[in-house]
Backbone as JSON, one array per atom type, in Angstrom:
{
  "sequence": "XXXXXXXXXXXXXXXXXXXXXXXXXXXXXXXXXXXXXXXXXXXXXXXXXXXXXXXXXXXXXXXXXXXXXXXXXXXXXXXXXXXXXXXXXXXXXXXXXXXXXXXXXXXXXXXXXXXXXXXXXXXXXXXXXXXXXXXXXXXXXXXXXXXXXXXXXXXXXXXXXXXXXXXXXXXXXXXXXXXXXXXXXXXXXXXXXXXXXXXXXXXXXXXXXXXXXXXXXXXXXXXXXXXXXXXXXXXXXXXXXXXXXXXXXXXXXXXXXXXXXXXXXXXXXXXXXXXXXXXXXXXXXXXXXX",
  "N": [[-23.44, 14.67, 11.09], [-20.28, 15.63, 9.42], [-17.54, 13.49, 8.01], [-14.72, 13.73, 6.26], [-12.58, 12.15, 4.46], [-9.12, 11.31, 4.67], [-6.01, 10.19, 2.4], [-2.5, 9.03, 2.26], [-0.2, 8.57, -0.57], [0.76, 6.45, -0.77], [-1.16, 4.4, -1.07], [-1.87, 3.86, -3.4], [-4.07, 5.25, -4.89], [-4.8, 6.9, -7.75], [-5.56, 10.51, -8.39], [-7.33, 11.13, -10.16], [-8.97, 9.34, -9.65], [-9.37, 9.15, -6.74], [-10.99, 11.95, -6.68], [-13.08, 11.04, -8.16], [-14.26, 9.05, -5.93], [-14.77, 10.41, -3.97], [-12.74, 10.54, -2.04], [-9.77, 12.32, -0.25], [-6.48, 13.34, -1.12], [-3.15, 13.01, -0.17], [0.06, 13.75, -1.3], [3.16, 11.77, -1.24], [6.65, 12.56, -1.36], [8.92, 11.61, -3.36], [12.61, 11.15, -3.8], [14.73, 12.36, -6.49], [17.96, 11.97, -7.03], [18.63, 14.5, -5.24], [16.43, 15.49, -6.0], [12.95, 16.77, -5.51], [10.01, 14.98, -6.49], [6.35, 14.26, -7.45], [4.4, 11.84, -7.7], [2.28, 12.11, -10.55], [2.28, 14.6, -10.26], [4.59, 16.13, -11.05], [6.17, 13.82, -12.24], [6.28, 11.01, -13.84], [5.06, 7.83, -14.73], [6.81, 6.45, -16.58], [9.24, 8.34, -16.83], [9.81, 7.78, -13.99], [10.48, 5.18, -14.12], [12.35, 4.74, -15.9], [14.35, 6.83, -14.28], [14.55, 5.19, -12.35], [15.99, 2.48, -13.01], [18.15, 3.48, -14.3], [19.7, 3.29, -12.08], [19.85, 5.85, -10.55], [20.08, 7.96, -7.71], [17.75, 7.55, -5.96], [14.93, 7.67, -3.17], [12.12, 7.55, -0.97], [10.37, 9.84, 1.22], [8.16, 11.15, 3.75], [5.13, 12.48, 3.99], [5.1, 15.97, 3.55], [5.05, 17.62, 6.93], [3.78, 20.1, 7.04], [2.43, 20.27, 4.78], [0.59, 18.4, 5.11], [-1.06, 19.42, 7.36], [-2.01, 21.82, 6.22], [-3.55, 20.52, 4.46], [-5.84, 18.97, 6.35], [-6.9, 21.63, 7.58], [-8.07, 22.96, 5.27], [-9.84, 20.98, 4.15], [-11.41, 21.13, 6.62], [-12.62, 23.46, 6.8], [-15.03, 22.67, 5.29], [-15.74, 20.11, 6.25], [-17.1, 18.53, 9.14], [-15.07, 16.93, 10.68], [-12.11, 14.96, 10.32], [-10.94, 11.92, 9.18], [-8.18, 10.39, 8.82], [-5.63, 8.56, 7.14], [-2.93, 7.37, 6.8], [0.4, 5.92, 5.86], [1.19, 2.89, 7.38], [2.5, 2.7, 10.67], [4.27, 0.87, 11.17], [5.98, 1.34, 9.19], [6.76, 3.53, 8.7], [7.78, 6.98, 9.92], [5.49, 8.71, 9.44], [3.14, 8.21, 10.2], [3.32, 8.36, 13.27], [4.29, 11.27, 13.33], [2.03, 12.59, 12.47], [0.25, 12.06, 14.66], [1.04, 13.14, 16.47], [0.61, 16.0, 15.53], [-1.95, 16.02, 14.99], [-3.0, 16.57, 17.99], [-3.67, 19.16, 17.94], [-6.02, 19.79, 16.89], [-8.11, 18.87, 18.51], [-9.57, 16.75, 18.73], [-10.97, 16.84, 16.61], [-9.19, 15.83, 14.26], [-8.89, 12.47, 13.32], [-6.19, 10.16, 13.2], [-5.35, 7.45, 11.8], [-4.36, 4.2, 12.57], [-4.04, 1.89, 11.07], [-1.96, -0.16, 10.24], [-1.04, -0.61, 7.47], [-0.18, -0.74, 3.86], [-0.51, 0.17, 0.34], [-2.32, -2.29, -1.3], [-3.97, -2.93, 0.49], [-4.26, -0.94, 2.32], [-5.63, 0.91, 0.43], [-8.09, -0.63, 0.62], [-8.84, 0.19, 3.21], [-9.14, 2.76, 2.71], [-11.55, 3.1, 1.13], [-12.91, 1.28, 3.14], [-13.1, 3.04, 4.82], [-14.55, 5.35, 3.36], [-17.39, 4.59, 2.62], [-17.79, 4.1, 5.58], [-17.75, 6.72, 6.34], [-19.88, 7.82, 4.7], [-22.26, 6.79, 5.79], [-22.8, 7.58, 8.21], [-21.13, 7.78, 10.08], [-18.66, 8.35, 12.88], [-15.55, 10.45, 12.71], [-13.92, 9.06, 14.81], [-15.14, 6.7, 14.95], [-14.62, 5.49, 12.86], [-11.96, 5.51, 13.22], [-11.34, 3.7, 14.93], [-12.82, 1.4, 13.88], [-11.3, 0.58, 12.0], [-8.91, 0.21, 12.68], [-9.2, -2.1, 14.54], [-9.63, -3.92, 12.72], [-7.83, -3.99, 11.31], [-5.26, -6.1, 11.26], [-6.86, -8.13, 9.75], [-5.75, -8.84, 7.37], [-3.0, -9.27, 5.02], [0.22, -9.06, 2.86], [2.12, -10.57, 0.35], [4.64, -10.5, -1.26], [7.21, -10.46, -3.85], [10.3, -10.04, -5.61], [11.69, -9.07, -8.45], [14.53, -8.08, -8.71], [17.03, -8.0, -6.17], [18.51, -5.72, -5.31], [17.23, -3.15, -5.32], [16.07, -3.36, -2.7], [17.97, -3.35, -0.82], [19.28, -0.9, -1.38], [17.38, 0.4, 0.16], [18.04, -0.74, 2.42], [16.61, -2.7, 3.14], [17.66, -5.51, 2.92], [20.78, -6.99, 3.37], [23.96, -5.9, 1.77], [25.38, -7.93, 1.13], [23.94, -10.28, 1.24], [22.14, -9.52, -1.17], [23.86, -9.25, -2.88], [25.12, -12.17, -2.99], [22.1, -13.24, -3.75], [22.06, -12.44, -6.17], [24.0, -13.52, -7.79], [23.22, -16.11, -7.05], [20.52, -16.73, -8.62], [18.7, -16.1, -6.35], [15.18, -15.42, -5.09], [13.12, -13.94, -2.81], [10.05, -14.61, -1.02], [8.3, -12.13, 0.29], [6.79, -11.11, 3.18], [4.36, -8.81, 4.88], [2.64, -7.37, 7.67], [1.96, -4.85, 8.1], [4.15, -4.2, 9.39], [7.78, -4.23, 9.18], [8.9, -5.88, 5.96], [9.62, -9.16, 5.95], [11.18, -12.09, 4.97], [9.62, -14.66, 4.24], [10.23, -16.99, 2.71], [12.96, -18.17, 0.55], [13.77, -18.85, -2.6], [15.07, -20.58, -5.82], [14.98, -18.29, -8.8], [12.09, -16.74, -10.19], [9.86, -17.75, -11.04], [9.51, -19.95, -9.24], [9.31, -18.73, -6.98], [7.08, -17.0, -7.5], [5.07, -19.35, -7.35], [5.43, -20.3, -4.91], [4.57, -17.53, -3.27], [1.68, -17.64, -4.18], [0.89, -20.04, -2.68], [1.3, -19.1, -0.01], [-0.33, -17.25, 0.09], [-2.93, -18.71, -0.27], [-2.78, -20.34, 1.98], [-3.19, -18.27, 4.29], [-5.54, -17.12, 3.38], [-7.46, -19.4, 3.6], [-7.47, -19.29, 6.26], [-8.54, -16.82, 7.17], [-11.46, -16.96, 6.08], [-12.16, -18.74, 7.66], [-12.93, -17.87, 9.61], [-14.8, -16.01, 8.6], [-16.94, -14.56, 6.19], [-16.89, -15.47, 2.77], [-17.55, -13.64, 1.13], [-16.68, -11.35, 1.89], [-14.18, -10.89, 1.65], [-11.45, -9.68, 0.11], [-9.25, -9.41, -2.76], [-6.15, -7.65, -4.06], [-4.55, -7.52, -6.67], [-1.24, -6.87, -7.05], [1.83, -4.83, -8.87], [4.66, -4.08, -10.31], [4.98, -3.48, -13.09], [6.07, -3.44, -16.12], [4.92, -3.5, -18.77], [1.81, -3.59, -19.93], [0.68, -6.65, -20.4], [2.11, -8.37, -18.9], [0.96, -7.45, -16.67], [-1.5, -8.18, -16.82], [-1.28, -10.73, -17.07], [-0.15, -11.97, -14.41], [-2.48, -10.97, -13.14], [-4.96, -12.64, -14.02], [-3.38, -15.15, -13.56], [-3.81, -14.81, -10.47], [-6.08, -14.84, -10.53], [-7.22, -17.11, -11.53], [-6.07, -19.1, -9.8], [-7.45, -18.47, -7.31], [-10.61, -19.33, -7.65], [-12.73, -18.99, -5.78], [-13.17, -16.51, -4.79], [-14.7, -13.68, -5.35], [-14.16, -11.0, -5.35], [-11.71, -9.72, -6.66], [-8.81, -7.45, -8.09], [-6.81, -5.48, -9.9], [-4.49, -3.39, -8.73], [-1.87, -1.43, -9.67], [1.3, -0.86, -7.98], [2.26, 1.97, -6.32], [4.33, 4.6, -6.52], [5.82, 5.32, -4.91], [6.36, 3.26, -3.44], [7.36, 1.41, -5.41], [9.79, 2.46, -5.49], [11.31, 1.03, -3.43], [10.88, -1.75, -4.07], [11.76, -2.21, -7.15], [11.41, -2.84, -10.57], [8.95, -5.03, -12.25], [7.94, -6.56, -10.15], [5.97, -8.8, -8.39], [3.04, -8.6, -6.17], [0.61, -9.62, -3.72], [-1.9, -8.71, -1.87], [-4.34, -9.14, 0.77], [-7.49, -8.67, 2.23], [-10.03, -8.04, 4.71], [-13.35, -7.22, 3.94], [-15.1, -4.0, 5.44], [-17.15, -2.79, 4.72], [-20.84, -3.19, 3.87], [-21.86, -4.09, 1.2]],
  "CA": [[-21.69, 15.0, 10.95], [-19.71, 14.93, 7.93], [-16.63, 13.59, 7.72], [-13.72, 13.77, 5.43], [-11.39, 10.96, 4.61], [-7.71, 11.75, 3.7], [-5.39, 9.14, 2.78], [-1.66, 9.49, 1.14], [-0.4, 8.33, -1.73], [0.92, 4.82, -0.65], [-2.08, 3.58, -1.18], [-1.76, 3.57, -4.86], [-5.03, 5.45, -5.44], [-4.65, 7.94, -8.06], [-5.63, 11.78, -7.89], [-8.78, 11.2, -10.54], [-10.05, 8.06, -9.05], [-9.81, 9.43, -5.42], [-11.68, 12.8, -7.02], [-14.62, 10.08, -8.26], [-14.94, 8.16, -4.62], [-14.6, 11.47, -3.0], [-11.39, 10.93, -1.21], [-8.88, 13.12, -0.26], [-5.22, 13.02, -1.22], [-1.69, 14.08, 0.06], [1.3, 13.07, -2.02], [4.37, 11.55, -1.22], [7.38, 12.89, -2.15], [9.87, 11.02, -4.08], [13.48, 12.48, -4.36], [15.5, 11.4, -7.28], [18.91, 12.81, -7.31], [18.22, 15.32, -4.85], [15.19, 17.0, -6.77], [11.36, 16.31, -5.09], [8.82, 14.98, -7.16], [5.48, 13.72, -7.01], [3.79, 11.06, -8.82], [1.29, 12.59, -11.47], [2.72, 15.99, -10.46], [6.0, 16.28, -11.65], [6.9, 12.71, -11.92], [5.2, 10.03, -14.91], [5.53, 6.49, -14.48], [7.64, 6.41, -17.68], [9.86, 8.92, -16.03], [10.47, 7.32, -12.72], [11.18, 3.71, -14.37], [13.8, 5.29, -16.52], [15.11, 6.85, -13.74], [15.07, 4.05, -11.46], [16.83, 1.34, -14.07], [19.53, 4.02, -14.85], [20.61, 3.81, -10.77], [19.91, 7.32, -10.14], [19.86, 8.32, -6.38], [16.17, 7.73, -5.49], [14.55, 7.63, -2.25], [10.93, 8.31, -0.65], [10.32, 10.63, 2.18], [6.77, 10.98, 4.12], [4.68, 13.67, 3.31], [5.5, 17.32, 4.67], [3.74, 18.08, 7.93], [2.92, 21.43, 6.67], [1.2, 19.86, 3.32], [-0.91, 17.49, 5.66], [-1.78, 20.36, 7.91], [-2.71, 22.79, 5.4], [-4.98, 19.54, 4.1], [-6.32, 19.44, 7.24], [-7.13, 22.68, 7.98], [-8.77, 22.83, 4.16], [-10.98, 20.01, 4.91], [-12.13, 21.42, 8.03], [-13.46, 24.54, 6.45], [-16.06, 22.17, 4.72], [-15.78, 19.36, 6.98], [-16.89, 18.56, 10.57], [-14.2, 15.76, 10.85], [-11.11, 14.41, 9.02], [-10.36, 10.64, 9.58], [-6.59, 10.65, 8.15], [-4.93, 6.98, 6.89], [-1.02, 7.09, 6.44], [1.43, 4.65, 5.85], [1.78, 1.71, 8.47], [3.57, 3.22, 11.6], [5.44, 0.04, 11.05], [6.93, 1.31, 7.92], [7.28, 5.18, 8.02], [7.66, 7.8, 10.83], [4.56, 9.41, 9.19], [2.24, 8.09, 11.44], [3.6, 9.05, 14.4], [4.21, 12.77, 13.39], [0.39, 13.16, 12.22], [-0.89, 11.63, 15.5], [1.51, 14.12, 17.27], [-0.13, 16.84, 14.77], [-3.21, 16.06, 15.5], [-3.17, 17.14, 19.15], [-3.76, 20.54, 18.15], [-7.04, 19.74, 16.6], [-9.24, 18.65, 19.72], [-10.24, 15.42, 17.98], [-11.53, 16.68, 14.88], [-8.48, 14.79, 12.99], [-8.49, 11.55, 13.7], [-5.04, 9.71, 12.77], [-5.87, 6.19, 11.79], [-3.0, 3.38, 12.52], [-4.18, 0.11, 10.81], [-0.79, -0.98, 9.84], [-1.45, -1.17, 6.09], [0.15, -0.74, 2.87], [-0.6, -0.29, -1.07], [-3.72, -2.2, -1.77], [-5.0, -3.29, 1.8], [-4.26, 0.33, 2.81], [-6.59, 1.18, -0.62], [-9.34, -1.12, 0.9], [-8.93, 0.58, 4.58], [-9.72, 3.98, 2.46], [-12.73, 2.66, 0.5], [-14.02, 1.23, 3.84], [-13.84, 4.69, 5.68], [-15.15, 6.09, 2.67], [-18.08, 3.56, 3.01], [-18.79, 4.41, 6.66], [-18.33, 8.44, 6.88], [-21.17, 8.14, 3.87], [-23.05, 6.36, 6.61], [-23.07, 8.47, 9.48], [-19.73, 7.24, 11.23], [-17.57, 9.76, 12.94], [-14.08, 9.93, 12.18], [-13.52, 8.55, 16.12], [-15.68, 5.46, 15.3], [-13.87, 5.04, 11.48], [-10.46, 5.1, 13.32], [-11.81, 2.43, 15.69], [-13.47, 0.1, 13.25], [-10.17, 0.77, 10.93], [-7.88, -0.42, 14.06], [-9.5, -3.21, 15.45], [-10.01, -4.67, 11.3], [-6.04, -3.97, 11.02], [-4.66, -7.39, 10.99], [-7.4, -9.1, 9.26], [-5.37, -8.64, 6.09], [-1.72, -9.32, 4.51], [0.72, -8.57, 1.68], [2.9, -11.08, -0.3], [5.7, -9.85, -2.57], [8.56, -11.06, -4.64], [10.95, -8.75, -6.03], [13.06, -9.85, -9.77], [16.08, -7.74, -8.27], [17.16, -7.49, -4.56], [18.99, -4.25, -5.31], [16.5, -2.37, -5.01], [15.6, -3.63, -1.11], [19.3, -3.44, -0.56], [19.33, 0.63, -1.45], [16.1, 0.88, 1.24], [18.14, -0.9, 3.96], [15.83, -4.13, 3.67], [18.83, -6.53, 2.8], [22.28, -6.51, 3.65], [24.39, -6.37, 0.49], [25.88, -9.51, 0.83], [22.46, -11.09, 0.59], [21.49, -8.98, -2.44], [24.88, -9.91, -3.91], [24.47, -13.69, -3.29], [20.84, -13.53, -4.52], [22.3, -12.28, -7.94], [24.83, -14.82, -8.08], [22.32, -17.75, -7.18], [19.53, -15.95, -8.89], [17.63, -16.37, -5.33], [13.79, -14.7, -5.16], [12.38, -14.1, -1.67], [9.1, -14.09, -0.68], [8.31, -11.16, 1.54], [5.48, -11.07, 3.7], [3.98, -7.89, 5.93], [0.93, -7.28, 7.94], [2.03, -3.76, 8.47], [5.79, -3.88, 10.19], [8.58, -4.32, 7.85], [8.5, -6.66, 5.37], [10.25, -10.4, 6.86], [11.15, -13.01, 4.19], [9.03, -16.09, 4.68], [10.8, -17.74, 2.22], [13.62, -17.84, -0.52], [14.11, -19.68, -3.82], [15.83, -20.06, -6.89], [14.25, -18.28, -10.03], [11.2, -16.04, -10.32], [8.57, -18.8, -11.26], [9.11, -20.89, -8.42], [8.85, -17.37, -6.03], [5.9, -16.69, -7.72], [4.35, -20.26, -6.91], [5.43, -19.7, -3.21], [3.87, -16.6, -3.12], [0.3, -18.42, -4.3], [0.83, -20.92, -1.36], [1.29, -18.31, 1.38], [-1.67, -16.69, -0.07], [-3.89, -19.56, 0.05], [-2.65, -20.34, 3.46], [-3.7, -16.88, 5.07], [-6.93, -16.86, 2.58], [-8.35, -20.41, 4.37], [-7.25, -18.86, 7.82], [-9.18, -15.52, 6.99], [-12.46, -17.82, 5.53], [-12.59, -19.69, 8.61], [-13.62, -17.15, 10.87], [-15.15, -14.48, 7.95], [-17.63, -14.69, 4.74], [-16.16, -15.32, 1.54], [-17.62, -12.6, 0.33], [-15.94, -9.94, 3.12], [-12.84, -11.02, 1.49], [-10.77, -9.07, -1.28], [-7.86, -9.95, -3.15], [-5.87, -6.9, -4.39], [-3.36, -7.94, -7.41], [-0.44, -6.06, -7.4], [2.98, -4.93, -9.44], [5.22, -2.81, -11.16], [5.25, -4.43, -14.06], [6.58, -2.45, -17.2], [3.83, -3.52, -19.62], [0.45, -4.27, -19.61], [0.88, -7.87, -20.85], [2.86, -8.86, -17.65], [0.22, -7.51, -15.5], [-2.67, -8.8, -17.1], [-0.81, -12.52, -17.14], [-0.18, -11.97, -12.87], [-3.69, -10.85, -12.76], [-5.32, -13.51, -14.57], [-2.73, -16.48, -12.66], [-4.32, -15.01, -9.45], [-7.88, -15.17, -10.45], [-7.18, -18.87, -11.87], [-5.79, -19.79, -8.49], [-8.2, -18.39, -6.38], [-11.83, -19.08, -8.01], [-14.24, -18.63, -5.13], [-13.08, -15.34, -4.58], [-15.12, -12.88, -6.42], [-13.48, -9.58, -5.58], [-10.19, -9.65, -6.99], [-8.61, -6.33, -8.78], [-5.46, -5.01, -10.21], [-3.95, -2.21, -8.39], [-0.5, -1.04, -10.1], [1.79, -0.62, -6.92], [2.42, 3.67, -6.15], [5.85, 4.69, -7.44], [6.78, 5.09, -3.66], [6.49, 2.12, -3.07], [8.27, 1.03, -6.28], [11.32, 3.02, -5.2], [12.01, -0.46, -2.72], [11.02, -2.95, -4.97], [12.22, -2.17, -8.17], [10.45, -2.85, -11.53], [8.51, -6.66, -12.23], [7.81, -7.11, -8.68], [4.55, -9.11, -8.06], [2.57, -9.11, -4.56], [-1.2, -9.64, -3.49], [-2.71, -8.07, -0.69], [-5.86, -9.71, 1.36], [-8.61, -7.74, 3.27], [-11.52, -8.12, 5.0], [-14.09, -5.87, 3.95], [-15.83, -4.01, 6.24], [-18.47, -2.4, 4.56], [-21.98, -3.82, 3.66], [-22.02, -3.7, -0.33]],
  "C": [[-20.98, 14.43, 9.92], [-18.27, 14.68, 8.44], [-15.95, 12.95, 6.54], [-12.75, 12.54, 5.27], [-10.32, 11.39, 3.77], [-6.79, 10.19, 3.78], [-3.69, 9.74, 2.25], [-1.11, 8.45, 0.46], [0.18, 6.81, -2.06], [0.21, 3.96, -1.03], [-2.56, 3.25, -2.57], [-2.93, 4.33, -5.3], [-4.5, 7.02, -6.16], [-5.89, 8.98, -8.38], [-7.27, 11.35, -8.96], [-9.73, 10.02, -10.11], [-10.54, 8.55, -7.5], [-10.96, 10.93, -5.94], [-13.19, 12.19, -7.38], [-15.34, 9.66, -6.73], [-15.25, 9.42, -4.1], [-13.99, 11.07, -1.46], [-10.62, 11.38, -1.63], [-7.62, 12.5, -0.49], [-4.51, 13.44, -0.76], [-0.58, 13.36, -0.6], [2.61, 12.97, -1.48], [5.78, 11.68, -1.48], [8.13, 11.7, -2.32], [11.28, 11.74, -4.47], [14.31, 11.53, -5.32], [16.75, 12.18, -7.73], [19.18, 14.12, -6.65], [17.07, 16.28, -5.06], [13.72, 16.45, -5.99], [10.55, 16.54, -6.7], [7.76, 14.09, -6.43], [4.66, 13.32, -7.73], [2.32, 11.78, -9.33], [1.15, 13.87, -11.04], [3.66, 16.45, -11.63], [6.4, 15.02, -12.24], [5.4, 11.73, -12.92], [5.76, 9.03, -14.34], [7.02, 5.89, -15.44], [9.49, 7.16, -17.06], [10.78, 8.23, -14.8], [11.22, 5.93, -13.02], [12.46, 3.68, -14.98], [14.68, 6.07, -15.33], [15.86, 6.06, -12.67], [16.31, 3.03, -11.76], [18.26, 2.24, -14.45], [20.22, 4.37, -13.18], [20.66, 5.15, -10.2], [19.44, 7.18, -8.48], [18.17, 8.24, -6.12], [15.34, 7.1, -3.97], [13.08, 8.27, -2.14], [10.91, 8.96, 0.84], [8.67, 10.47, 2.34], [6.3, 12.52, 4.06], [5.02, 15.04, 4.6], [4.43, 17.55, 5.66], [2.86, 19.07, 7.65], [2.22, 21.03, 5.86], [0.1, 18.97, 4.3], [-1.85, 18.48, 6.75], [-2.97, 21.22, 7.1], [-4.07, 21.81, 4.67], [-5.95, 19.48, 4.77], [-7.0, 20.57, 7.5], [-8.26, 22.96, 6.69], [-10.28, 22.51, 4.11], [-12.09, 20.68, 5.69], [-13.13, 22.75, 7.6], [-14.83, 24.05, 5.81], [-16.9, 21.22, 5.41], [-15.97, 19.16, 8.5], [-15.66, 17.89, 11.41], [-13.64, 15.64, 9.95], [-10.93, 13.03, 9.69], [-8.72, 10.54, 8.2], [-5.76, 8.91, 8.08], [-3.74, 7.2, 6.44], [-0.59, 5.97, 6.27], [1.34, 4.64, 7.12], [2.69, 2.97, 9.02], [4.58, 2.13, 11.64], [6.53, 0.44, 9.96], [7.49, 2.55, 7.8], [7.01, 5.52, 9.38], [6.21, 8.52, 10.68], [3.18, 9.39, 10.19], [2.34, 8.81, 12.47], [3.59, 10.41, 14.52], [2.92, 13.46, 13.14], [-0.24, 13.2, 13.49], [-0.27, 13.14, 16.74], [1.02, 15.82, 16.8], [-1.36, 17.51, 15.24], [-4.1, 16.65, 16.85], [-3.71, 18.46, 19.36], [-5.42, 20.84, 17.57], [-8.21, 19.78, 17.37], [-9.99, 18.21, 19.08], [-11.06, 15.62, 16.88], [-10.68, 16.1, 13.81], [-7.87, 13.78, 13.93], [-7.44, 11.04, 12.96], [-5.27, 8.52, 13.08], [-4.56, 5.28, 11.69], [-3.72, 1.95, 12.49], [-3.33, -0.61, 9.96], [-0.95, -1.73, 8.53], [-0.64, -0.51, 5.27], [-0.45, -1.06, 1.37], [-1.99, -0.75, -0.71], [-4.9, -2.67, -0.32], [-5.0, -1.92, 2.34], [-5.42, 1.06, 1.78], [-7.89, 0.31, -0.16], [-9.75, -0.42, 2.01], [-9.62, 2.24, 3.66], [-11.25, 3.73, 2.19], [-13.83, 2.19, 1.45], [-14.31, 2.58, 5.08], [-14.68, 5.21, 4.91], [-16.84, 5.59, 2.9], [-18.84, 4.06, 4.56], [-18.8, 5.73, 7.28], [-19.78, 8.62, 6.16], [-22.47, 7.44, 4.76], [-23.52, 6.61, 8.06], [-21.96, 8.37, 10.62], [-19.08, 8.6, 11.38], [-16.65, 9.64, 12.66], [-13.63, 9.14, 13.62], [-13.83, 6.93, 15.69], [-15.3, 4.45, 13.9], [-12.48, 4.5, 12.22], [-10.81, 3.44, 14.27], [-12.08, 1.33, 15.22], [-12.15, -0.33, 12.33], [-8.85, -0.81, 11.86], [-8.15, -1.72, 14.47], [-9.65, -4.17, 13.81], [-8.17, -5.0, 10.64], [-5.36, -5.24, 10.62], [-5.43, -8.76, 10.16], [-7.22, -8.57, 7.58], [-3.56, -9.09, 6.04], [-1.03, -9.21, 3.23], [1.71, -9.55, 1.84], [3.35, -10.61, -1.33], [6.64, -10.47, -3.07], [8.87, -10.23, -5.64], [12.03, -9.88, -7.51], [14.35, -9.22, -9.4], [16.16, -7.24, -6.49], [17.67, -6.04, -4.47], [18.28, -3.0, -4.34], [16.08, -2.15, -3.33], [17.19, -3.2, -0.62], [19.66, -1.97, -0.25], [18.54, 0.81, -0.16], [17.04, 0.06, 2.39], [17.51, -2.17, 4.19], [16.42, -5.72, 3.37], [20.0, -6.22, 2.87], [22.65, -6.72, 1.87], [25.0, -7.19, 0.14], [24.94, -10.24, 0.62], [22.22, -10.34, -0.68], [22.76, -9.75, -3.19], [24.84, -11.64, -4.23], [23.32, -13.84, -4.25], [21.41, -13.32, -6.01], [22.6, -13.29, -8.24], [23.94, -15.9, -8.45], [20.86, -17.51, -8.15], [18.28, -16.16, -7.63], [16.7, -15.11, -5.39], [13.17, -14.81, -3.8], [11.2, -13.73, -1.81], [8.71, -13.27, 0.77], [6.74, -11.04, 2.04], [5.54, -9.94, 4.88], [2.56, -7.87, 6.41], [1.17, -5.73, 8.8], [3.25, -3.43, 9.25], [6.26, -4.08, 8.7], [8.53, -5.98, 7.06], [9.35, -8.28, 5.57], [10.34, -11.48, 5.0], [10.96, -14.56, 4.79], [9.74, -17.22, 4.04], [11.73, -17.44, 0.97], [14.36, -19.11, -1.53], [14.69, -19.14, -4.97], [14.88, -19.76, -7.98], [12.74, -17.83, -9.51], [9.82, -17.3, -10.36], [8.7, -19.58, -10.13], [8.58, -19.65, -7.07], [7.64, -17.19, -6.09], [4.7, -18.06, -6.96], [4.28, -20.3, -5.48], [4.63, -18.89, -2.67], [2.43, -16.86, -2.66], [0.07, -19.08, -3.0], [0.55, -20.13, -0.06], [-0.17, -17.78, 1.06], [-2.68, -17.67, 0.25], [-3.91, -19.97, 1.49], [-3.4, -19.32, 4.59], [-5.31, -16.85, 4.37], [-8.06, -17.61, 3.57], [-8.47, -19.85, 5.97], [-8.63, -17.82, 8.24], [-10.87, -16.12, 6.91], [-12.76, -18.81, 6.46], [-13.57, -18.69, 9.77], [-14.64, -15.5, 9.89], [-15.91, -15.14, 6.56], [-16.91, -14.83, 3.86], [-16.27, -14.33, 0.93], [-17.4, -11.31, 0.84], [-14.48, -10.18, 2.47], [-12.26, -10.41, -0.18], [-9.23, -9.36, -1.73], [-7.39, -8.64, -4.13], [-4.4, -7.36, -5.08], [-2.28, -6.85, -7.4], [0.97, -6.28, -8.18], [3.46, -4.2, -9.88], [5.62, -3.2, -12.61], [5.32, -3.07, -15.53], [5.67, -2.27, -18.49], [2.77, -4.13, -19.38], [0.16, -5.86, -19.48], [1.3, -8.61, -19.73], [1.87, -8.73, -16.78], [-1.05, -8.2, -15.49], [-2.32, -10.65, -16.83], [-0.75, -12.44, -15.25], [-1.74, -12.01, -12.6], [-4.53, -12.16, -12.71], [-4.79, -14.97, -13.9], [-3.67, -16.39, -11.44], [-5.77, -15.59, -9.64], [-8.21, -16.58, -10.87], [-7.45, -19.68, -10.85], [-6.9, -19.47, -7.72], [-9.58, -18.06, -7.03], [-12.95, -18.46, -7.31], [-13.9, -17.73, -4.66], [-13.99, -14.49, -5.53], [-14.61, -11.39, -6.43], [-12.07, -9.3, -5.85], [-9.95, -8.44, -8.3], [-7.44, -5.95, -8.77], [-5.43, -3.62, -9.62], [-2.38, -2.11, -8.6], [0.19, -0.66, -8.67], [2.34, 0.89, -6.98], [4.31, 3.4, -6.41], [6.46, 4.7, -5.96], [7.12, 4.06, -3.26], [7.27, 0.97, -4.01], [9.74, 1.28, -6.05], [12.02, 1.55, -4.45], [11.83, -1.5, -3.41], [11.16, -3.05, -6.09], [11.16, -2.48, -9.16], [10.39, -4.7, -11.38], [8.3, -7.2, -10.81], [6.14, -7.51, -8.74], [4.26, -9.28, -6.61], [1.01, -9.28, -4.7], [-1.1, -9.13, -2.21], [-4.05, -8.81, -0.57], [-5.97, -9.09, 2.62], [-9.66, -8.4, 3.24], [-12.1, -6.92, 4.93], [-14.99, -5.48, 5.17], [-17.25, -3.6, 6.22], [-19.51, -3.46, 3.65], [-22.34, -3.41, 1.63], [-23.44, -4.23, -0.94]]
}
């Protein structure tokens, strides 16, 4: 049984890396002033952030159902089955739409709803590929990933609330108050909408709180899992490499017992809602035996 692993670009895996890993990718559209763009196709990081900070009208959408089905059809010419991992159903309708579309494929397409985004979704893709390479069916992959779904968490803090306001994640009044008082939220998700677990004044304090919440969650996961199974994905929308490196090193210095720590830039689809200079951490329990 040959099983293909397909993800959307919310996972933050770039095209070259996906090709190297043997994972397939469907792009999520970004709409800028009414025009449709796709990361790495007709939109660079520089172009995106220039448009974002110029206050252009920018939104994200779910992958076109037609594009998704075309990808399934193409993959099923070479593979027996497809395990498709879209963005969490708690954050987008793309998962529900894909489940409905998959009904036409007689079980050959299994849509995984493992309630993940960004670096934790990336981890799901890597686990899925490992399982596929070791002979697991698409259904087995779906069941394993969904069972492991909540052995993960994401914490995030943003520099400017206006981008969350644009996406309806915070009210205009809260965003205005935050700007005046320099309020920075610490946001958390386990696959649903991001909730503010704490609000503090200043980015430095927000980062400190983010690390504290990460440590609390890590302690709980380590109680039930071997520490070697824990992966930390350090993420951000930093505009220069030095800031990204500083954030990555800060996390590594804080969690010295975790060997598996990597930095992954947030995808542009996610950056639509966070804005530039957001800092995040995703924690996952690894399924694959490395």
